[in-house]
C-alpha positions as CSV (number, residue, x, y, z in Angstrom):
1,M,285.9,77.0,93.7
2,S,283.0,77.6,91.4
3,T,282.9,76.4,87.8
4,E,282.7,79.9,86.4
5,A,285.8,81.0,88.3
6,R,287.6,77.9,87.1
7,V,286.6,78.6,83.5
8,R,287.9,82.2,83.8
9,I,291.2,81.1,85.3
10,H,291.8,78.5,82.5
11,S,290.8,81.0,79.8
12,H,293.3,83.6,80.9
13,R,296.1,84.2,78.4
14,L,298.8,83.2,80.8
15,M,297.2,79.8,81.5
16,R,297.0,78.8,77.9
17,E,299.4,76.1,76.9
18,V,300.8,75.6,73.5
19,P,299.9,72.1,72.3
20,T,303.0,70.0,71.5
21,S,303.0,67.4,68.9
22,D,305.2,64.4,68.4
23,H,306.1,65.2,64.8
24,E,308.3,68.1,63.8
25,V,306.7,71.4,62.7
26,R,307.1,72.2,59.0
27,V,308.2,75.7,57.9
28,D,305.2,76.1,55.7
29,S,302.7,75.4,58.4
30,A,304.5,77.9,60.7
31,R,304.4,80.5,58.0
32,R,300.7,79.9,57.4
33,E,300.1,80.3,61.2
34,V,302.1,83.6,61.3
35,V,300.3,85.0,58.2
36,G,296.9,83.9,59.7
37,R,297.6,85.8,62.9
38,K,298.6,88.9,60.9
39,V,295.4,88.7,58.9
40,K,293.4,88.6,62.1
41,E,295.1,91.6,63.5
42,K,294.9,93.7,60.4
43,P,291.2,94.7,60.6
44,R,291.7,95.8,64.2
45,W,294.5,98.2,63.3
46,Q,292.6,99.5,60.3
47,R,289.5,100.1,62.4
48,R,291.6,101.9,65.1
49,L,293.3,104.0,62.4
50,L,290.0,105.0,60.9
51,V,288.6,105.9,64.3
52,H,291.6,108.1,65.1
53,V,291.5,109.9,61.8
54,S,287.8,110.5,62.0
55,I,288.1,111.7,65.6
56,F,291.0,114.0,64.5
57,I,288.9,115.5,61.7
58,V,285.8,116.1,64.0
59,S,287.9,117.7,66.8
60,F,289.8,119.8,64.2
61,I,286.7,121.2,62.7
62,F,285.0,121.8,66.1
63,T,288.1,123.5,67.4
64,A,288.5,125.6,64.3
65,G,284.9,126.8,64.5
66,L,285.4,127.6,68.2
67,L,288.6,129.5,67.4
68,V,287.0,131.6,64.7
69,L,284.0,132.3,67.0
70,G,286.4,133.3,69.8
71,V,288.5,135.6,67.5
72,L,285.4,137.3,66.1
73,L,283.7,137.9,69.4
74,W,286.5,138.5,71.9
75,V,289.7,139.6,70.2
76,R,290.3,143.2,69.4
77,P,292.9,144.5,67.0
78,D,296.4,145.1,68.4
79,T,295.8,143.1,71.6
80,L,298.1,140.2,72.3
81,L,296.6,138.7,75.5
82,P,293.2,137.8,74.2
83,I,294.8,136.2,71.1
84,L,296.9,134.0,73.4
85,A,293.9,133.2,75.7
86,V,291.8,132.2,72.7
87,G,294.7,130.0,71.4
88,L,295.2,128.3,74.7
89,L,291.5,127.8,75.2
90,S,291.1,126.3,71.7
91,S,294.1,124.0,72.4
92,A,292.5,122.8,75.6
93,V,289.2,122.2,73.8
94,F,291.0,120.2,71.1
95,V,292.8,117.9,73.5
96,I,289.6,117.4,75.7
97,S,287.4,116.7,72.7
98,F,289.9,114.3,71.1
99,A,290.5,112.4,74.4
100,S,286.8,112.2,75.3
101,L,285.8,111.1,71.8
102,R,288.6,108.5,71.8
103,M,287.5,107.2,75.1
104,M,283.8,107.1,74.1
105,I,284.4,105.3,70.8
106,L,287.2,103.0,71.5
107,H,286.5,102.0,75.1
108,G,282.8,102.6,75.2
109,L,281.4,101.7,71.8
110,F,284.0,99.0,70.8
111,D,284.8,96.3,73.3
112,E,288.6,96.3,73.0
113,Y,289.1,94.0,76.0
114,P,286.5,91.2,76.0
115,N,288.4,89.5,78.9
116,K,288.2,92.1,81.7
117,E,291.2,90.6,83.5
118,E,293.5,91.8,80.6
119,D,292.1,95.3,80.7
120,P,294.8,97.7,82.1
121,G,292.2,100.0,83.7
122,L,290.4,103.3,83.3
123,A,293.3,105.4,84.4
124,H,295.5,103.9,81.8
125,H,292.9,104.5,79.0
126,V,292.3,108.1,80.1
127,S,296.0,109.0,80.3
128,K,296.7,107.3,77.0
129,S,293.8,109.3,75.4
130,I,295.2,112.6,76.8
131,V,298.7,111.8,75.4
132,Y,297.2,111.0,72.0
133,G,295.2,114.3,72.2
134,F,298.5,116.2,72.7
135,I,300.1,114.4,69.8
136,A,297.1,115.2,67.7
137,L,297.3,118.8,68.8
138,V,300.8,119.0,67.4
139,V,299.7,117.5,64.1
140,A,296.7,119.9,64.1
141,I,299.0,122.9,64.6
142,I,301.3,121.8,61.8
143,L,298.3,121.1,59.5
144,A,296.8,124.6,60.3
145,G,300.1,126.2,59.6
146,M,300.3,124.4,56.2
147,L,296.7,125.4,55.4
148,I,297.4,129.0,56.2
149,K,300.6,129.0,54.1
150,I,298.7,127.5,51.2
151,A,295.9,129.9,51.5
152,S,298.2,132.9,51.7
153,A,300.3,131.9,48.8
154,Q,300.0,134.0,45.6
155,M,300.0,132.6,42.1
156,F,302.8,133.9,39.9
């Protein structure tokens, strides 16, 4: 067995052993350890949240522009089918743009899994991005409804 393979096996998370000590563990040191792990994880979640919010905003603006362009160029007054077609097309564009941007940024630009053996695989990442895209689509529809309601409100 090569040295590189042996190093990879021993560095895997399942092969790591917790060092045991002869003296008893103090509560304060355990608390410091837990707080230290939380502080390490915090920037990762903040970065992921920032990435998801920025991807949502970019996809929302892109899809809103496409929707307005589709309504102006294709939809005629008093026709229901083209309105539904433009709505479904813009929904598909939103999900596709959100999922592809998420894949490109989180799994292409940032290296989320430095140890490739812990990586769940491309199919997992793609399906998770599509699911997140549909969840973001629901949020976008609610946000668009709220914006339309605010814009159509009259001041008394």
